[in-house]
C-alpha positions as CSV (number, residue, x, y, z in Angstrom):
1,M,-6.4,5.4,7.2
2,A,-6.3,7.2,3.9
3,D,-9.5,8.4,2.3
4,T,-11.5,6.0,0.2
5,L,-10.7,6.6,-3.5
6,L,-12.8,3.9,-5.1
7,D,-15.9,2.3,-3.6
8,V,-17.4,-0.7,-5.5
9,R,-20.8,-1.8,-4.3
10,N,-22.5,-5.1,-5.3
11,L,-21.1,-5.0,-8.9
12,T,-22.9,-7.6,-11.0
13,V,-22.0,-8.3,-14.7
14,R,-23.8,-10.7,-17.1
15,F,-23.0,-11.8,-20.7
16,Y,-26.0,-12.7,-22.8
17,T,-24.8,-15.4,-25.3
18,Q,-26.4,-17.9,-27.6
19,D,-25.6,-20.6,-25.0
20,G,-27.2,-18.7,-22.1
21,I,-26.4,-16.1,-19.5
22,V,-22.8,-16.1,-18.2
23,H,-22.7,-15.0,-14.6
24,A,-19.3,-13.3,-14.9
25,V,-19.3,-11.0,-11.8
26,N,-21.6,-11.7,-8.9
27,G,-22.1,-9.0,-6.4
28,V,-18.5,-7.8,-5.8
29,T,-18.0,-5.2,-3.1
30,Y,-14.6,-3.6,-2.1
31,Q,-12.8,-0.3,-1.5
32,V,-9.5,1.1,-2.6
33,H,-7.9,3.9,-0.5
34,E,-5.7,6.6,-1.8
35,G,-2.1,5.5,-2.4
36,E,-3.0,1.8,-1.7
37,T,-2.2,-1.2,-3.8
38,V,-4.9,-3.9,-3.9
39,A,-4.3,-7.2,-5.7
40,I,-7.1,-9.2,-7.1
41,V,-6.1,-12.9,-7.6
42,G,-7.7,-16.0,-8.8
43,E,-7.8,-18.6,-11.7
44,S,-8.3,-17.6,-15.3
45,G,-12.0,-17.1,-16.0
46,C,-12.9,-16.1,-12.4
47,G,-14.0,-12.6,-13.3
48,K,-11.0,-10.6,-12.4
49,S,-10.5,-8.7,-15.6
50,V,-14.2,-8.3,-16.4
51,G,-14.7,-6.9,-12.9
52,V,-12.1,-4.1,-13.3
53,M,-13.0,-3.4,-16.9
54,S,-16.6,-2.9,-15.8
55,L,-15.5,-0.1,-13.5
56,I,-14.9,2.1,-16.4
57,R,-17.4,0.4,-18.7
58,L,-14.9,-1.1,-21.1
59,I,-16.7,-4.5,-21.5
60,P,-18.4,-4.9,-24.9
61,Q,-22.1,-4.0,-24.5
62,P,-23.8,-6.2,-25.9
63,P,-23.2,-9.0,-25.1
64,G,-22.0,-7.8,-21.7
65,K,-24.3,-5.8,-19.4
66,I,-23.7,-4.4,-15.9
67,T,-27.0,-5.4,-14.3
68,D,-26.5,-4.1,-10.8
69,G,-24.1,-2.2,-8.5
70,E,-22.5,1.2,-8.0
71,V,-18.9,2.3,-8.7
72,W,-18.1,5.5,-6.7
73,F,-14.9,7.3,-7.6
74,E,-14.2,10.8,-6.2
75,G,-17.8,11.4,-5.5
76,Q,-19.2,10.2,-8.9
77,N,-21.0,7.0,-9.7
78,L,-19.1,5.9,-12.9
79,L,-21.9,3.6,-13.9
80,E,-24.3,6.6,-14.3
81,L,-21.9,9.0,-16.0
82,P,-22.7,10.0,-19.6
83,E,-20.2,8.5,-22.1
84,D,-18.6,11.9,-22.9
85,E,-17.9,12.6,-19.2
86,L,-16.6,9.1,-18.7
87,R,-14.0,9.6,-21.4
88,H,-12.5,12.3,-19.3
89,V,-12.1,9.8,-16.5
90,R,-10.6,7.0,-18.6
91,G,-6.9,7.5,-19.2
92,N,-7.0,10.7,-17.2
93,R,-8.0,10.0,-13.5
94,I,-8.2,6.2,-14.0
95,A,-5.6,4.6,-16.3
96,M,-5.3,1.0,-17.3
97,I,-2.4,-1.2,-18.4
98,F,-3.4,-4.3,-20.3
99,Q,-1.9,-7.8,-20.4
100,D,-0.6,-7.6,-24.0
101,P,0.8,-4.3,-25.1
102,M,1.1,-5.4,-28.7
103,T,-2.7,-5.5,-28.9
104,S,-3.2,-2.3,-26.9
105,L,-0.8,-0.1,-28.8
106,N,-1.7,1.0,-32.3
107,P,0.9,-0.7,-34.6
108,V,0.8,2.0,-37.3
109,L,1.4,5.0,-35.0
110,T,4.7,5.8,-33.2
111,I,4.7,5.5,-29.5
112,G,5.4,9.2,-29.2
113,Y,2.2,10.0,-31.1
114,Q,0.1,7.7,-28.9
115,I,1.4,9.3,-25.7
116,E,1.2,12.8,-27.0
117,E,-2.4,12.3,-28.2
118,A,-3.5,11.5,-24.6
119,L,-1.6,14.5,-23.2
120,Q,-3.2,16.8,-25.7
121,L,-6.7,15.4,-25.2
122,H,-6.8,15.2,-21.4
123,L,-4.4,17.9,-20.3
124,G,-4.7,20.4,-23.2
125,L,-0.9,20.6,-23.8
126,S,0.4,22.0,-27.1
127,R,2.1,19.6,-29.5
128,T,5.6,20.8,-28.4
129,E,4.7,20.5,-24.7
130,A,3.2,17.1,-25.2
131,R,6.3,15.8,-27.0
132,Q,8.6,17.0,-24.2
133,R,6.3,15.4,-21.6
134,A,6.3,12.2,-23.5
135,I,10.1,12.1,-23.6
136,E,10.1,12.7,-19.8
137,L,7.7,9.8,-19.3
138,L,9.7,7.4,-21.4
139,K,12.8,8.3,-19.3
140,M,10.8,7.9,-16.1
141,V,9.9,4.3,-17.0
142,G,13.5,3.4,-18.1
143,I,13.4,3.6,-21.9
144,P,17.0,4.3,-23.0
145,D,17.6,7.0,-25.6
146,A,14.1,8.3,-25.2
147,E,14.6,11.3,-27.5
148,K,15.3,8.9,-30.4
149,R,13.0,6.1,-29.5
150,I,9.9,8.3,-29.2
151,D,9.6,8.1,-33.0
152,D,9.8,4.3,-33.1
153,Y,6.8,2.0,-33.7
154,P,5.6,-0.7,-31.2
155,H,7.1,-3.6,-33.1
156,Q,10.6,-2.1,-32.7
157,F,10.5,-2.7,-29.0
158,S,10.9,-5.9,-27.0
159,G,8.0,-7.2,-24.9
160,G,9.4,-5.7,-21.7
161,M,10.0,-2.3,-23.3
162,R,6.5,-2.3,-24.8
163,Q,5.1,-2.8,-21.4
164,R,7.2,0.1,-20.1
165,V,5.7,2.2,-22.9
166,M,2.2,1.1,-21.8
167,I,3.0,2.2,-18.2
168,A,4.3,5.6,-19.5
169,L,1.0,5.9,-21.5
170,G,-1.0,5.0,-18.4
171,L,0.9,7.5,-16.2
172,S,0.9,10.3,-18.7
173,C,-2.0,12.2,-17.1
174,N,-1.0,11.6,-13.5
175,P,-3.9,9.3,-12.7
176,K,-5.3,8.8,-9.2
177,L,-5.8,5.1,-9.9
178,L,-3.8,2.7,-12.1
179,I,-5.4,-0.6,-13.0
180,A,-2.9,-3.2,-14.1
181,D,-4.4,-6.3,-15.8
182,E,-1.8,-9.0,-15.5
183,P,0.8,-6.8,-17.1
184,T,3.7,-9.2,-16.5
185,T,2.1,-12.5,-17.6
186,A,3.8,-12.8,-21.0
187,L,7.2,-11.7,-19.7
188,D,10.1,-13.7,-18.4
189,V,10.8,-13.6,-14.6
190,T,13.6,-11.1,-14.8
191,I,11.6,-8.6,-16.8
192,Q,8.6,-9.3,-14.5
193,A,10.7,-8.3,-11.5
194,Q,11.8,-5.1,-13.2
195,I,8.2,-4.1,-14.2
196,I,7.0,-4.7,-10.6
197,E,9.8,-2.7,-9.1
198,L,9.1,0.1,-11.6
199,V,5.4,0.2,-10.7
200,K,6.2,0.2,-7.0
201,R,8.6,3.1,-7.4
202,L,6.3,5.1,-9.5
203,R,3.4,4.4,-7.1
204,D,5.4,5.8,-4.2
205,E,6.7,8.8,-6.1
206,L,3.3,9.8,-7.6
207,G,1.1,8.7,-4.7
208,M,-1.4,6.9,-6.9
209,A,-3.5,3.9,-5.9
210,V,-3.0,0.6,-7.9
211,I,-5.3,-2.4,-8.6
212,W,-3.1,-5.3,-9.7
213,I,-4.9,-8.2,-11.4
214,T,-3.0,-11.5,-11.4
215,H,-3.2,-15.3,-11.0
216,D,0.3,-15.4,-9.6
217,L,0.4,-15.2,-5.8
218,A,4.2,-14.9,-5.9
219,V,3.9,-11.5,-7.5
220,V,1.5,-10.2,-4.9
221,A,3.6,-10.7,-1.8
222,G,6.0,-7.8,-2.3
223,L,3.6,-5.5,-4.1
224,A,0.2,-5.2,-2.5
225,Q,-1.1,-4.1,0.9
226,R,-4.4,-5.9,0.5
227,V,-5.5,-9.0,-1.4
228,L,-8.9,-9.9,-2.8
229,V,-9.3,-13.6,-3.8
230,M,-11.9,-14.2,-6.4
231,Y,-13.6,-17.4,-7.5
232,A,-16.5,-17.9,-9.8
233,G,-17.2,-14.2,-10.1
234,Q,-17.2,-13.4,-6.4
235,I,-14.8,-12.4,-3.7
236,I,-14.3,-15.3,-1.3
237,E,-11.6,-13.9,0.9
238,A,-10.2,-10.4,1.5
239,G,-7.5,-9.2,3.9
240,N,-4.1,-7.6,4.2
241,V,-1.3,-9.4,2.4
242,F,0.2,-10.8,5.7
243,D,-3.1,-12.4,6.8
244,I,-3.7,-13.9,3.4
245,Y,-0.3,-15.6,3.3
246,Q,0.1,-16.5,6.9
247,D,-3.4,-17.2,8.0
248,P,-5.6,-18.1,4.9
249,R,-9.2,-18.9,6.0
250,H,-10.8,-20.1,2.7
251,P,-10.1,-23.6,1.3
252,Y,-9.5,-22.1,-2.1
253,T,-6.9,-19.6,-0.9
254,L,-5.3,-22.4,1.1
255,G,-5.2,-24.5,-2.1
256,L,-3.6,-21.7,-4.1
257,L,-0.9,-21.2,-1.6
258,N,-0.2,-25.0,-1.4
259,S,0.2,-25.2,-5.1
260,I,3.1,-22.7,-5.5
261,P,6.7,-23.4,-4.5
262,R,7.9,-21.6,-1.3
263,L,11.4,-21.1,-0.1
264,D,10.3,-21.4,3.5
265,K,8.8,-24.9,2.9
266,V,11.6,-26.7,1.0
267,G,10.9,-30.3,0.4
268,R,7.1,-30.0,0.7
269,R,5.2,-31.6,-2.2
270,L,3.0,-29.2,-4.2
271,E,-0.7,-29.9,-3.8
272,P,-2.9,-29.1,-6.9
273,I,-6.5,-28.1,-6.5
274,E,-8.5,-31.1,-7.8
275,G,-11.3,-30.6,-10.2
276,L,-12.3,-27.6,-12.4
277,P,-14.0,-24.3,-11.8
278,P,-17.8,-24.2,-12.2
279,D,-19.5,-23.4,-15.5
280,L,-20.5,-19.7,-15.2
281,L,-23.5,-20.5,-17.4
282,S,-25.0,-22.6,-14.6
283,L,-23.6,-21.9,-11.2
284,P,-24.3,-24.5,-8.5
285,K,-26.9,-23.8,-5.8
286,G,-24.5,-23.5,-2.9
287,C,-20.9,-22.5,-2.6
288,P,-19.3,-22.5,-6.1
289,F,-16.1,-24.1,-4.6
290,A,-17.9,-26.9,-2.8
291,P,-17.4,-29.6,-5.5
292,R,-13.6,-29.2,-5.2
293,C,-13.4,-28.6,-1.5
294,R,-12.1,-31.1,1.0
295,F,-13.7,-29.2,3.9
296,R,-17.2,-29.1,2.6
297,I,-20.2,-29.9,4.7
298,D,-23.9,-30.4,3.7
299,R,-24.6,-26.7,4.2
300,C,-22.0,-25.8,1.5
301,L,-24.1,-27.6,-1.1
302,E,-27.3,-25.8,-0.2
303,E,-26.3,-22.2,0.7
304,N,-23.7,-19.8,-0.7
305,P,-22.0,-17.9,2.2
306,S,-21.4,-14.2,2.1
307,L,-18.2,-12.4,3.3
308,S,-18.1,-12.2,7.0
309,P,-15.2,-11.0,9.3
310,V,-12.9,-13.5,11.0
311,A,-10.4,-11.0,12.2
312,P,-9.9,-7.2,12.0
313,G,-9.7,-6.4,8.3
314,H,-10.0,-10.0,7.3
315,E,-13.2,-11.4,5.7
316,V,-14.0,-14.8,4.3
317,A,-17.0,-16.5,2.6
318,C,-17.0,-20.0,4.0
319,W,-19.1,-22.1,6.4
320,V,-16.1,-24.0,7.7
321,D,-13.1,-22.9,9.8
322,V,-10.2,-24.4,7.8
323,R,-8.0,-24.4,10.9
324,T,-10.2,-26.8,12.8
325,G,-12.3,-28.4,10.0
326,R,-15.4,-27.6,12.0
327,P,-18.5,-25.5,11.0
328,R,-18.3,-21.8,12.0
């Protein structure tokens, strides 16, 4: 197995608001190995984005606060690094692609300037060298006429092309880890497929690791090696992509898979997950999924299970075996 690149231990994030304390991320632990793609999936509001933004301390503080945990990356705990040292990690060794490139790119600066600025800051390139490298990056991500388009502004690109620019910006300093926060959500399915194939190709060419955040399980199947399923700020199932799709062990994962169309199950009715996610201001005493779960037993309402192995490389936080409906 490849060496561990990122080791997240018991990451806990709170938001202190006028309404109370939001329990956004609750003791998340996982690893990412060199060259590996890990997908984090779950409903909107389950803590996916806050969890990965906390890795490089991008959440607004206040009201947000990382109250516990460690984030080890290449021998350094990122949560303890001084801000000036962390700036050399962000955008350099760890890069991030956001969901909406229009709000991530500066609208009054050309895309060339924005890419060149990162190259000059992190790699120490001259202005001429940075411009040449920026053109190479735009060509790499499939921007036509890169020599001309480098002087265009973000609004002059389509949504798919802006996302390609964001990927070029993310890859500009040859990061070891690329975090992609739902980068295809606002794009049509054809452009989504192109962006996913582009990231896969660049991942293989550059040997970088990828964390892909999404609520769309259909995207994950052909992209990730491992999947982490999140619910109410915690990981409730983790395993390789084959196990998650072929042998889901948590009722929530099962519900997600039953609610999406599948070509191998033509004619099957889609089954929505009844109910709503819990209020993160006041989490229930037991398992946060229990009120929506058709497998729940009395213990589910009293005690929140932790992740435990059910097969090699496959962990689940559940008191019930969904295959038999019996307590574990």
